[in-house]
VEXDREN-2710 file (C-alpha; in Angstrom, 1 decimal):
% VEXDREN-2710
k/r/px/py/pz
1/MET/0.0/0.0/0.0
2/SER/2.8/2.4/0.9
3/LEU/4.6/1.5/-2.4
4/ASN/1.6/2.7/-4.4
5/VAL/1.5/6.0/-2.6
6/TYR/5.2/6.4/-3.2
7/PHE/4.9/6.0/-7.0
8/SER/1.8/8.2/-7.1
9/ASN/3.6/11.0/-5.4
10/LYS/6.6/10.7/-7.7
11/ALA/4.4/10.8/-10.8
12/SER/2.7/13.9/-9.5
13/LEU/6.1/15.7/-8.9
14/ILE/7.2/14.8/-12.5
15/LYS/4.0/16.2/-13.9
16/ASP/4.3/19.4/-11.9
17/ALA/7.9/19.8/-13.0
18/ALA/6.9/19.3/-16.7
19/VAL/4.1/21.9/-16.4
20/PHE/6.5/24.4/-14.7
21/SER/9.1/23.9/-17.5
22/VAL/6.5/24.4/-20.2
23/THR/5.1/27.5/-18.5
24/VAL/8.6/29.1/-18.1
25/ALA/9.4/28.4/-21.8
26/ALA/6.1/29.9/-22.9
27/CYS/6.7/33.0/-20.8
28/THR/10.2/33.4/-22.2
29/VAL/8.9/33.2/-25.8
30/LEU/6.2/35.7/-25.1
31/LEU/8.7/38.1/-23.4
32/ILE/11.1/37.8/-26.4
33/ILE/8.2/38.5/-28.8
34/ALA/7.1/41.5/-26.8
35/CYS/10.6/43.0/-26.6
36/THR/11.1/42.6/-30.3
37/ALA/7.8/44.1/-31.2
38/GLY/8.5/47.2/-29.0
39/LYS/11.8/48.1/-30.7
40/PRO/11.6/51.3/-32.9
41/ALA/12.3/50.9/-36.5
42/ALA/15.7/51.8/-37.7
43/LEU/16.0/55.3/-39.2
44/VAL/16.7/55.2/-42.9
45/VAL/18.4/58.3/-44.2
46/THR/17.9/58.6/-47.9
47/SER/19.9/61.8/-48.4
48/PRO/22.3/63.9/-46.4
49/LEU/20.9/66.8/-44.5
50/PRO/21.4/70.1/-46.4
51/GLU/24.2/72.3/-44.9
52/LEU/22.9/75.4/-43.2
53/ILE/24.0/78.6/-44.8
54/LEU/24.2/81.3/-42.1
55/PRO/23.9/85.0/-43.2
56/GLN/27.1/86.8/-43.3
57/PRO/27.4/90.2/-41.5
58/PRO/27.5/93.2/-43.8
59/ALA/30.8/94.7/-44.6
60/SER/31.7/97.8/-42.7
61/LEU/30.8/101.1/-44.5
62/VAL/33.4/103.6/-45.5
63/LEU/31.9/107.0/-45.6
64/LEU/33.5/109.7/-47.7
65/PRO/33.2/112.3/-46.4
66/ASP/31.9/111.3/-43.0
67/PRO/28.1/111.7/-43.3
68/ALA/27.8/111.8/-39.6
69/ALA/29.9/114.9/-39.5
70/VAL/28.2/116.3/-42.6
71/ALA/24.6/115.6/-41.5
72/SER/25.1/116.6/-37.9
73/ARG/24.7/120.1/-39.2
74/ALA/22.8/122.4/-36.9
75/GLY/19.1/122.0/-37.4
76/ALA/19.0/119.1/-39.9
77/TYR/15.7/120.3/-41.3
78/GLY/14.9/121.7/-37.9
79/GLY/11.7/123.5/-37.0
80/ASP/9.5/123.1/-40.0
81/PRO/6.0/122.7/-38.7
82/ALA/4.7/121.6/-42.1
83/LEU/6.8/118.4/-41.9
84/ALA/7.1/118.0/-38.1
85/MET/10.9/118.3/-38.0
86/PRO/13.1/118.8/-35.0
87/ASP/14.6/122.1/-34.0
88/ILE/18.2/123.4/-34.3
89/GLY/20.7/121.1/-32.6
90/SER/23.1/121.7/-29.7
91/ALA/25.9/124.2/-29.7
92/ALA/28.4/121.3/-29.9
93/GLY/26.6/120.0/-33.1
94/LYS/26.8/123.4/-34.7
95/ALA/30.5/123.8/-33.9
96/ALA/31.3/120.4/-35.4
97/THR/29.3/121.2/-38.5
98/VAL/31.0/124.6/-38.9
99/ALA/34.5/122.9/-38.6
100/MET/33.6/120.2/-41.1
101/ILE/32.2/122.4/-43.8
102/SER/34.8/125.1/-43.3
103/SER/37.7/122.7/-43.6
104/ALA/36.4/120.8/-46.6
105/ALA/38.8/121.4/-49.5
106/ASP/37.4/122.3/-52.8
107/ASN/39.3/119.5/-54.5
108/ALA/37.6/117.0/-52.2
109/MET/34.9/116.7/-54.9
110/PRO/35.0/113.5/-57.0
111/GLU/36.6/114.6/-60.2
112/GLN/35.2/113.4/-63.5
113/THR/32.6/111.1/-61.8
114/VAL/28.9/111.7/-61.2
115/PRO/27.2/109.0/-59.2
116/PHE/23.5/108.4/-59.7
117/HIS/23.5/110.6/-62.8
118/GLY/20.4/109.1/-64.4
119/ILE/18.3/109.4/-61.2
120/ILE/19.4/113.0/-60.6
121/MET/18.7/114.1/-64.1
122/GLN/15.3/112.5/-64.1
123/VAL/14.2/113.8/-60.7
124/ALA/15.7/117.3/-61.3
125/GLY/13.8/117.6/-64.5
126/ARG/10.6/116.4/-62.9
127/TYR/10.7/119.2/-60.2
128/GLU/12.5/121.8/-62.3
129/VAL/15.6/122.1/-60.1
130/ASP/19.1/122.5/-61.4
131/PRO/20.7/119.0/-61.5
132/ASN/24.1/120.5/-60.5
133/LEU/22.5/122.0/-57.4
134/VAL/20.9/118.6/-56.6
135/ARG/24.4/117.0/-56.9
136/ALA/25.9/119.7/-54.7
137/ILE/23.3/119.2/-52.0
138/ILE/23.8/115.4/-52.1
139/PHE/27.6/115.8/-51.9
140/ALA/27.4/118.2/-49.0
141/GLU/24.8/116.1/-47.2
142/SER/26.2/112.5/-47.6
143/GLY/29.2/112.4/-49.9
144/PHE/27.0/110.3/-52.3
145/ASN/26.7/107.5/-49.8
146/PRO/23.2/106.1/-50.0
147/ARG/23.6/104.3/-46.6
148/ALA/24.7/107.4/-44.7
149/LYS/23.1/108.0/-41.3
150/SER/23.7/111.0/-39.0
151/LYS/23.7/111.0/-35.2
152/LYS/20.5/112.9/-35.4
153/GLY/18.9/110.2/-37.5
154/ALA/19.0/111.9/-40.9
155/ARG/19.4/109.1/-43.5
156/GLY/20.3/108.5/-47.1
157/LEU/21.8/110.5/-49.9
158/MET/19.9/113.7/-49.1
159/GLN/19.8/113.0/-45.4
160/LEU/16.1/112.9/-44.9
161/MET/14.7/112.7/-41.3
162/PRO/12.3/109.7/-40.9
163/SER/9.4/112.0/-40.2
164/THR/10.2/114.1/-43.3
165/ALA/10.5/111.0/-45.4
166/LYS/7.1/109.7/-44.1
167/ALA/5.5/113.0/-44.9
168/LEU/6.9/113.0/-48.4
169/GLY/5.7/109.4/-49.0
170/VAL/9.2/107.9/-49.0
171/ARG/8.9/104.3/-48.0
172/ASN/12.5/103.1/-48.3
173/ILE/14.7/106.0/-47.1
174/TYR/17.9/104.2/-48.2
175/ASP/16.7/103.6/-51.8
176/PRO/18.6/106.2/-53.9
177/LYS/15.7/106.9/-56.2
178/GLU/13.1/107.4/-53.4
179/ASN/15.5/109.4/-51.3
180/ILE/16.5/111.7/-54.1
181/ASP/12.9/112.1/-55.2
182/GLY/11.8/113.0/-51.7
183/GLY/14.7/115.4/-51.1
184/VAL/14.4/117.3/-54.4
185/ARG/10.6/117.4/-54.0
186/TYR/11.0/119.0/-50.5
187/PHE/13.6/121.4/-51.9
188/ARG/11.2/122.4/-54.6
189/LEU/8.6/123.2/-52.0
190/LEU/11.1/125.4/-50.2
191/LEU/12.0/127.2/-53.4
192/ASP/8.3/127.9/-54.0
193/ARG/7.8/129.0/-50.4
194/PHE/10.6/131.5/-50.6
195/ASP/9.9/132.8/-54.2
196/GLY/12.6/130.9/-55.9
197/ASP/15.4/132.3/-53.7
198/VAL/18.0/129.5/-53.7
199/GLN/19.9/130.7/-50.7
200/LEU/16.8/131.0/-48.5
201/ALA/15.7/127.5/-49.7
202/LEU/19.1/126.1/-48.8
203/ALA/19.0/127.8/-45.4
204/ALA/15.6/126.3/-44.8
205/TYR/16.8/122.9/-45.9
206/ASN/19.6/123.1/-43.4
207/ALA/18.1/125.0/-40.5
208/GLY/14.3/124.8/-41.0
209/SER/12.0/127.2/-42.7
210/ARG/10.7/128.5/-39.4
211/HIS/14.1/130.1/-38.6
212/VAL/14.2/131.6/-42.1
213/ARG/10.8/133.2/-41.6
214/ASN/11.6/134.3/-38.0
215/TYR/14.8/136.1/-39.1
216/GLU/13.3/137.2/-42.4
217/GLY/16.3/135.9/-44.3
218/VAL/19.3/133.5/-43.8
219/PRO/19.5/132.8/-40.0
220/PRO/22.7/134.1/-38.3
221/PHE/23.9/130.5/-37.7
222/LYS/27.5/130.1/-38.8
223/ALA/26.9/126.5/-39.7
224/THR/24.0/127.3/-42.0
225/ARG/25.9/130.1/-43.7
226/CYS/28.9/127.9/-44.3
227/TYR/26.6/125.2/-45.6
228/ILE/25.1/127.6/-48.2
229/LYS/28.5/128.8/-49.4
230/LYS/29.8/125.3/-49.7
231/VAL/26.7/124.0/-51.6
232/LEU/26.9/126.9/-54.1
233/ARG/30.6/126.3/-54.6
234/PHE/30.0/122.7/-55.3
235/GLN/27.2/123.6/-57.7
236/GLU/29.6/125.8/-59.7
237/LYS/32.2/123.0/-59.8
238/PHE/29.7/120.5/-61.0
239/LYS/28.6/123.0/-63.8
240/LEU/32.2/123.2/-64.9
241/GLN/32.6/119.5/-64.9
242/ALA/29.4/119.2/-66.9
243/LYS/30.7/121.6/-69.5
244/SER/34.1/119.8/-69.8
245/GLY/32.5/116.4/-69.9
246/PHE/32.5/113.8/-67.1
247/ARG/32.1/110.1/-66.7
248/ARG/28.5/109.3/-65.7
249/LEU/28.0/106.7/-62.9
250/ALA/24.6/105.0/-62.4
END
């Protein structure tokens, strides 16, 4: 009787061991399948990533003559209520302007070259202003540098203040065509306002028409008077160059 019990218990142990082994094997297989299915698919790169091209910083500007010194003139368009321009600048600004204009040599003008010739001729004809006078103003204001910017904020070839440019409908103040058109159109308004008197128009362009009206003539500002003389001298030189023939640029 005891022998039968012994063999019965042994058979049961073998059966339990077999079931345990099958269970462990099944779990192992299921675990392997689960791990394999959870792995992310390998990335397939069909083509190399494009190389990023970073924008390069602009080259430094060389201003000739220094437009900051030129356009720091006392009253860059100051005090004209019609165009909401600022008033005359500080005494230091006036002194710097006087020194710059007074020391500018006559031979500092670009000989035999006329930048932006086509634009100047077209705009000067449109508003009936002497193109040589337009060139002289541009040269005195910015030295023909379309990117010139003064400490007071005047910008471009004819050194328009942003408020002036906006009033004149100039959208891109650094665009030579728009800047020259706005500057000459404004100068034409000043000529009409002062009955065609070029000196008074230049004084208003430099110091503001309010000061010209208040003083009933050219204001007694040394910077403004030097500016007028310099522009008129440049105008005569450009006239001589035009007669002798010059190489046209732009």
